[in-house]
C-alpha positions as a printed Julia matrix, in Angstrom:
230×3 Matrix{Float64}:
 -10.38  -18.77    4.76
  -7.55  -16.94    3.02
  -4.84  -19.2     1.62
  -1.51  -17.84    0.35
   0.31  -21.14    0.72
   3.2   -21.36   -1.78
   2.71  -17.74   -2.84
   4.81  -14.63   -2.4
   3.7   -11.08   -1.72
   5.46   -7.72   -1.79
   4.35   -5.21    0.83
   5.83   -1.73    0.49
   5.6     0.33    3.66
   5.56   -2.99    5.45
   7.35   -1.71    8.54
   4.68    0.92    9.31
   1.55    0.44   11.41
  -0.78   -0.62    8.59
   1.99   -2.36    6.67
   3.01   -4.51    9.63
  -0.61   -5.52   10.19
  -0.87   -6.57    6.53
   2.42   -8.48    6.72
   1.2   -10.32    9.81
  -2.1   -11.25    8.18
  -0.37  -12.55    5.05
   2.06  -14.61    7.11
  -0.89  -16.08    9.0
  -2.4   -17.07    5.64
   0.8   -18.84    4.56
   2.54  -16.24    2.39
   6.21  -15.43    2.05
   6.4   -11.64    2.28
   9.03   -9.36    0.74
   9.41   -6.04    2.57
  11.57   -3.21    1.17
  13.29   -1.03    3.76
  14.63    2.42    2.92
  15.91    3.44    6.37
  17.37    0.8     8.7
  15.79    2.41   11.76
  12.4     1.4    10.37
  13.18   -2.13   11.5
  13.53   -1.3    15.19
   9.79   -1.51   15.87
   9.03   -4.09   13.16
   7.98   -7.21   15.01
   8.35   -9.51   11.98
  11.94   -8.56   11.11
  13.27  -12.01   12.11
  10.31  -14.08   10.95
  11.14  -17.0     8.68
   8.45  -15.98    6.2
   9.73  -12.41    5.8
  12.39  -11.36    3.29
  13.83   -7.92    4.03
  15.37   -5.81    1.25
  17.29   -2.97    2.84
  18.42    0.31    1.3
  15.87    0.38   -1.53
  14.42    3.65   -2.85
  11.0     2.88   -4.34
  11.16    6.06   -6.39
  14.11    4.64   -8.34
  13.51    2.26  -11.23
  16.59    0.12  -10.64
  15.79   -0.42   -6.95
  12.2    -1.4    -7.7
  13.37   -3.84  -10.37
  15.81   -5.33   -7.87
  13.02   -5.85   -5.32
  10.73   -7.69   -7.71
  13.62   -9.58   -9.24
  14.17  -11.22   -5.86
  10.76  -12.93   -6.01
  10.15  -16.34   -7.58
   6.4   -16.93   -7.2
   4.89  -13.47   -6.81
   1.13  -13.43   -6.46
   0.3   -10.19   -4.65
   1.84   -6.73   -4.71
   0.57   -4.36   -2.02
   1.68   -0.73   -2.09
   1.3     1.01    1.27
   4.45    3.17    1.21
   3.72    6.87    0.9
   3.9    10.29    2.47
   1.62   12.94    3.95
   1.63   16.71    4.3
  -1.06   19.35    4.58
  -1.4    23.11    4.65
  -2.9    26.04    2.72
  -2.0    26.05   -0.96
  -0.3    29.45   -0.55
   2.12   27.79    1.87
   2.63   24.62   -0.15
   5.99   24.78   -1.87
   6.91   23.01   -5.07
   9.26   20.8    -3.08
   6.28   19.54   -1.05
   4.27   18.89   -4.22
   7.17   17.01   -5.84
   7.85   15.05   -2.65
   4.26   13.85   -2.31
   3.99   12.99   -5.99
   7.17   10.93   -5.75
   6.26    9.26   -2.44
   2.67    8.45   -3.38
   2.19    8.39   -7.15
   5.63    7.55   -8.54
   6.38    4.7    -6.12
   2.95    3.21   -6.8
   3.4     3.46  -10.57
   6.85    1.85  -10.51
   5.75   -0.98   -8.23
   2.62   -1.65  -10.27
   4.63   -1.73  -13.47
   7.27   -4.07  -12.08
   4.66   -6.35  -10.51
   2.9    -6.74  -13.86
   6.21   -7.6   -15.51
   6.93  -10.14  -12.78
   3.54  -11.86  -13.09
   4.54  -12.72  -16.7
   1.0   -13.42  -17.79
   0.07  -15.32  -14.62
  -2.83  -14.36  -12.4
  -2.06  -12.0    -9.57
  -3.35   -9.25   -7.34
  -2.35   -5.61   -6.87
  -3.64   -3.48   -3.99
  -2.88    0.24   -3.82
  -3.68    2.83   -1.16
  -5.61    5.97   -2.11
  -7.1     8.29    0.55
 -10.44    9.71    1.6
  -9.59   13.29    0.48
  -9.65   11.94   -3.09
 -13.41   11.34   -2.89
 -14.38   13.68   -0.04
 -13.02   17.22   -0.61
 -10.84   18.2     2.34
  -9.35   21.66    2.84
  -5.59   22.2     3.04
  -4.81   18.88    1.38
  -4.45   19.92   -2.26
  -1.03   18.38   -2.89
  -1.71   15.25   -0.86
  -5.13   14.72   -2.42
  -3.72   15.22   -5.93
  -0.98   12.65   -5.36
  -3.49   10.12   -4.03
  -5.9    10.93   -6.86
  -3.12    9.83   -9.2
  -3.01    6.53   -7.33
  -6.78    6.16   -7.67
  -6.71    6.91  -11.41
  -3.81    4.52  -11.92
  -5.76    1.81  -10.1
  -8.91    2.23  -12.19
  -7.07    2.41  -15.52
  -4.74   -0.49  -14.78
  -7.6    -2.57  -13.44
  -9.29   -2.32  -16.82
  -6.07   -2.84  -18.76
  -5.31   -6.1   -16.96
  -8.84   -7.47  -16.62
  -8.47  -10.19  -19.25
  -5.14  -11.36  -17.79
  -6.61  -12.32  -14.44
  -4.63   -9.67  -12.57
  -7.09   -7.83  -10.31
  -6.12   -4.27   -9.36
  -7.9    -2.5    -6.51
  -7.21    0.25   -4.0
  -8.36    0.8    -0.46
  -9.47    4.31    0.51
  -8.69    4.91    4.2
  -9.65    7.84    6.36
  -7.69    8.41    9.57
  -6.23    5.15   10.86
  -6.0     4.42   14.58
  -2.23    4.53   15.07
  -0.09    5.84   17.91
   1.22    8.65   15.7
  -2.28    9.78   14.7
  -3.49    9.68   18.3
  -0.55   11.83   19.36
  -1.24   14.31   16.55
  -4.98   14.52   17.35
  -5.35   13.84   21.09
  -8.89   15.26   21.3
 -10.37   13.26   18.41
 -12.78   10.35   18.78
 -10.15    7.61   18.49
 -12.73    4.89   18.97
 -14.29    5.73   15.61
 -11.05    5.27   13.72
 -10.48    1.92   11.98
  -7.59   -0.09   13.38
  -4.69   -1.29   11.2
  -5.62   -4.93   11.86
  -9.18   -4.3    10.68
  -8.04   -2.65    7.46
  -5.49   -5.43    6.95
  -8.35   -7.92    6.65
  -9.74   -6.02    3.65
  -6.3    -5.64    2.07
  -5.48   -9.32    2.52
  -8.79  -10.38    0.96
  -8.36   -8.11   -2.07
  -4.84   -9.52   -2.51
  -5.88  -13.14   -2.12
  -6.84  -15.95   -4.51
 -10.18  -15.96   -2.7
 -10.94  -12.59   -4.31
 -12.45  -14.08   -7.43
 -14.32  -11.1    -8.86
 -13.43   -7.71   -7.33
 -11.31   -5.56   -9.63
 -10.97   -1.9   -10.56
 -12.48   -0.79   -7.25
 -11.78    2.0    -4.78
 -12.8     0.34   -1.53
 -13.61    2.62    1.44
 -12.17    1.49    4.76
 -13.51    4.3     6.91
 -15.0     2.34    9.78
 -17.17    4.77   11.78
 -14.96    7.78   11.08
């Protein structure tokens, strides 16, 4: 049984479908969860916005060093830092502008780097857990996803390198590697797909919560597929 009693977690992207599922699972396990919010409208569908165990931090840009430092500075007993925030775009490389490349690198790679760095500073030599989010196109070549795959490949490389760097400190760093997740937005975008094969946010949240937990005693430096049957 997962036990986060007396521990804090940061969940970026916590108001999204997967993020909210992770927040809910951590709350169930006894954690206090810090959730950064960039746009206030993100809170409208966030069912945990008034929960006693949730600390909201509004108006933060995770691509800005000062804002990320402010988020982690608000914690007092951080144990887990989970980085779900990110962006997506696809298209032929000839139609992929530099602005799209820069946007995806900032949304996916830069935010992950800054949050990882600040989490490590906040642990101050204590044990802890970091969980990042890569993507299936990193390991399974997928057409028309060059910029997206490259930005998520940076996340994967960061995870593997940092996992080795921190091994002796007792900070385990891992990343999940999702395919298409069964969300309302994805169903609307792909109405003819086999939705039943897609993993659900709550199912993936179980893997994330375990990797982020004290009960994860040995898994580090891993890219963990969460494909389900897709």
